[in-house]
SERO-4910 file (N, C-alpha, C, O; in steps of 0.05 Angstrom, whole numbers):
BEGIN
 pado doro    nc1    nc2    nc3   cac1   cac2   cac3    cc1    cc2    cc3    oc1    oc2    oc3
  Met    A   -228   -180   -681   -214   -156   -676   -220   -145   -648   -203   -136   -634
  Lys    A   -246   -146   -640   -254   -137   -614   -242   -153   -592   -233   -143   -571
  Arg    A   -240   -179   -597   -229   -197   -577   -199   -191   -573   -189   -191   -551
  Leu    A   -185   -187   -595   -156   -180   -594   -152   -154   -578   -134   -152   -562
  Phe    A   -169   -134   -584   -167   -109   -570   -172   -112   -540   -158   -100   -524
  Ala    A   -192   -128   -533   -198   -133   -505   -175   -147   -490   -169   -140   -468
  Ile    A   -163   -166   -503   -140   -180   -491   -117   -162   -488   -104   -162   -467
  Leu    A   -112   -145   -508    -90   -126   -506    -94   -106   -484    -76   -100   -468
  Leu    A   -119    -96   -482   -126    -77   -461   -122    -90   -433   -112    -77   -415
  Phe    A   -131   -114   -431   -129   -129   -405    -99   -132   -397    -92   -128   -374
  Cys    A    -82   -140   -416    -54   -144   -411    -40   -118   -403    -20   -119   -388
  Val    A    -49    -96   -413    -37    -70   -407    -46    -60   -380    -29    -49   -364
  Leu    A    -71    -63   -373    -82    -51   -349    -78    -68   -324    -75    -57   -302
  Val    A    -78    -94   -326    -75   -111   -303    -49   -107   -288    -50   -105   -263
  Pro    A    -26   -107   -301     -1   -103   -286     -1    -76   -271     11    -74   -250
  Cys    A    -14    -56   -282    -15    -30   -269    -30    -32   -243    -23    -19   -223
  Ala    A    -51    -46   -243    -68    -49   -219    -52    -63   -197    -55    -56   -173
  Tyr    A    -36    -83   -203    -21    -97   -183      3    -81   -173     13    -86   -151
  Ala    A     12    -61   -188     35    -45   -181     29    -23   -162     47    -10   -151
  Thr    A      3    -17   -157     -4      5   -139     -4     -4   -110     -7    -27   -104
  Asp    A     -1     15    -92     -2     10    -64    -32     11    -57    -44     32    -59
  Val    A    -44    -11    -48    -72    -13    -45    -83      6    -23   -106     15    -26
  Cys    A    -68     13     -3    -79     30     18    -79     59     10    -94     75     21
  Asn    A    -62     67     -8    -61     94    -18    -67     94    -48    -54    108    -64
  Cys    A    -86     79    -56    -92     73    -84   -103     97    -98   -119    113    -87
  Lys    A    -96    100   -123   -107    119   -141   -118    104   -166   -102     91   -180
  Gly    A   -143    106   -170   -155     91   -192   -184     86   -186   -196     98   -169
  Tyr    A   -196     67   -201   -224     61   -199   -230     49   -171   -218     29   -163
  Ala    A   -249     61   -157   -256     52   -130   -283     38   -129   -293     32   -107
  Gly    A   -294     32   -152   -320     18   -152   -316    -12   -148   -294    -22   -147
  Ile    A   -338    -26   -146   -338    -55   -142   -321    -68   -164   -325    -64   -188
  Gly    A   -302    -84   -156   -284    -98   -174   -259    -83   -181   -241    -94   -194
  Gly    A   -258    -58   -174   -234    -41   -181   -211    -46   -162   -215    -56   -140
  Pro    A   -187    -38   -170   -163    -43   -153   -163    -26   -128   -147    -31   -110
  Cys    A   -180     -5   -126   -181     12   -102   -207      9    -87   -214     26    -70
  Tyr    A   -223    -12    -92   -248    -17    -79   -243    -21    -49   -229    -39    -41
  Ala    A   -256     -4    -32   -251     -6     -4   -274    -19     11   -274    -18     36
  Gly    A   -293    -30     -3   -315    -44     10   -306    -71     21   -284    -80     16
  Phe    A   -324    -85     36   -317   -110     48   -306   -130     27   -319   -135      7
  Gly    A   -282   -140     32   -270   -160     14   -254   -147     -9   -241   -162    -24
  Gly    A   -255   -121    -11   -240   -108    -33   -210   -105    -27   -202   -108     -4
  Pro    A   -194   -100    -47   -165    -98    -44   -156    -75    -26   -133    -76    -17
  Ala    A   -173    -55    -22   -165    -32     -5   -183    -31     20   -185    -10     32
  Tyr    A   -194    -53     28   -212    -55     51   -196    -49     77   -176    -62     82
  Ala    A   -206    -30     92   -192    -22    117   -206    -33    142   -198    -25    164
  Gly    A   -225    -49    139   -239    -61    162   -223    -85    174   -202    -93    163
  Phe    A   -233    -96    195   -219   -118    208   -212   -141    189   -230   -151    175
  Gly    A   -187   -148    188   -178   -169    170   -170   -160    142   -159   -176    127
  Gly    A   -176   -136    135   -169   -125    109   -140   -118    106   -126   -114    126
  Pro    A   -130   -115     82   -102   -108     77    -94    -81     87    -70    -75     90
  Cys    A   -113    -63     91   -107    -36    100   -116    -31    129   -118     -8    138
  Tyr    A   -122    -52    144   -132    -50    171   -110    -39    189    -88    -49    191
  Ala    A   -117    -16    203    -98     -3    220   -102     -8    249    -89      4    266
  Gly    A   -120    -26    256   -125    -34    284   -102    -52    294    -84    -60    280
  Phe    A   -104    -57    320    -83    -73    333    -78    -99    318    -96   -115    314
  Gly    A    -53   -103    310    -45   -128    296    -50   -127    266    -42   -146    253
  Gly    A    -62   -107    256    -67   -105    227    -42    -98    211    -22    -87    223
  Pro    A    -42   -102    185    -18    -96    168    -12    -67    166     10    -60    157
  Ala    A    -30    -49    173    -25    -20    172    -25     -8    200    -27     17    203
  Tyr    A    -22    -24    221    -22    -15    249      3      3    253     25     -6    249
  Ala    A     -2     27    263     19     46    267     27     50    296     43     67    303
  Gly    A     16     33    314     23     35    342     50     21    348     62      9    330
  Phe    A     59     23    373     85     12    380     87    -18    372     70    -34    379
  Gly    A    108    -24    358    113    -51    349     99    -60    324    103    -82    314
  Gly    A     82    -42    313     67    -49    289     84    -45    264    104    -32    264
  Pro    A     75    -56    241     89    -54    216     91    -26    204    106    -21    186
  Ala    A     74     -7    214     75     20    205     83     40    227     78     64    225
  Tyr    A     96     30    248    104     46    271    126     65    262    147     57    251
  Ala    A    122     91    267    141    112    258    158    122    281    174    141    277
  Gly    A    156    111    305    172    119    327    201    109    325    208     93    307
  Phe    A    218    118    343    246    110    342    249     80    341    238     65    358
  Gly    A    264     70    322    269     42    319    248     27    303    252      3    297
  Gly    A    227     40    296    205     27    281    211     25    251    229     39    241
  Pro    A    197      8    237    202      4    208    195     29    191    203     30    168
  Cys    A    181     48    202    174     73    187    188     98    199    180    120    193
  Tyr    A    208     93    216    222    115    229    236    132    208    252    122    193
  Ala    A    230    158    208    242    176    188    264    194    200    273    213    186
  Gly    A    272    189    224    293    204    236    320    194    226    322    174    211
  Phe    A    342    208    235    369    201    226    375    171    231    372    162    254
  Gly    A    383    158    210    390    129    212    367    110    209    371     86    207
  Gly    A    343    121    207    319    104    204    316     95    175    327    108    157
  Pro    A    300     75    170    296     65    142    281     84    124    283     82     99
  Cys    A    267    104    135    252    123    119    266    151    119    255    170    108
  Tyr    A    290    152    130    304    178    131    314    185    103    328    170     90
  Ala    A    306    209     94    313    219     68    329    244     69    333    258     49
  Gly    A    339    251     92    356    275     95    384    270     86    390    252     71
  Ile    A    402    288     95    430    286     87    442    259     95    441    252    119
  Gly    A    452    245     76    464    219     81    445    195     81    453    172     83
  Gly    A    420    201     77    400    179     76    384    180     50    383    201     37
  Thr    A    373    158     42    358    157     17    329    151     21    312    158      4
  Gly    A    322    138     43    295    130     48    286    107     31    262    100     30
  Glu    A    305     94     17    298     72     -2    289     47     12    275     30      0
  Ser    A    296     42     37    289     18     51    263     22     67    257      5     84
  Cys    A    249     43     62    224     49     76    202     31     64    197     31     40
  Pro    A    188     15     81    167     -3     72    144     13     59    139     36     67
  Ala    A    130      1     41    107     14     27     85     21     46     70     39     41
  Val    A     82      6     68     60     11     87     64     38    101     45     49    112
  Cys    A     87     49    100     93     74    113     83     98     97     81    120    108
  Lys    A     78     95     72     70    117     55     41    123     56     31    141     43
***
């Protein structure tokens, strides 16, 4: 019975952990958790990590980066931009890295 409960709990919680945005994670931040920001963790913001905001990193917000919010960038929230949620826009094509 304990084994069945453990398997059921695992099946319910694991998909939730993968569905979160790791850089803006809400949840357990300890070692092994989906929001662990230490070296090698899923929310690690150091060089080479999935939340690294330095030059060339997946969360880089400078000109030409994947989180650039200036005119023409993938996170541009002005009229016609992918993150524009004003009149006539939905902001649905805004990448998750922008949030």
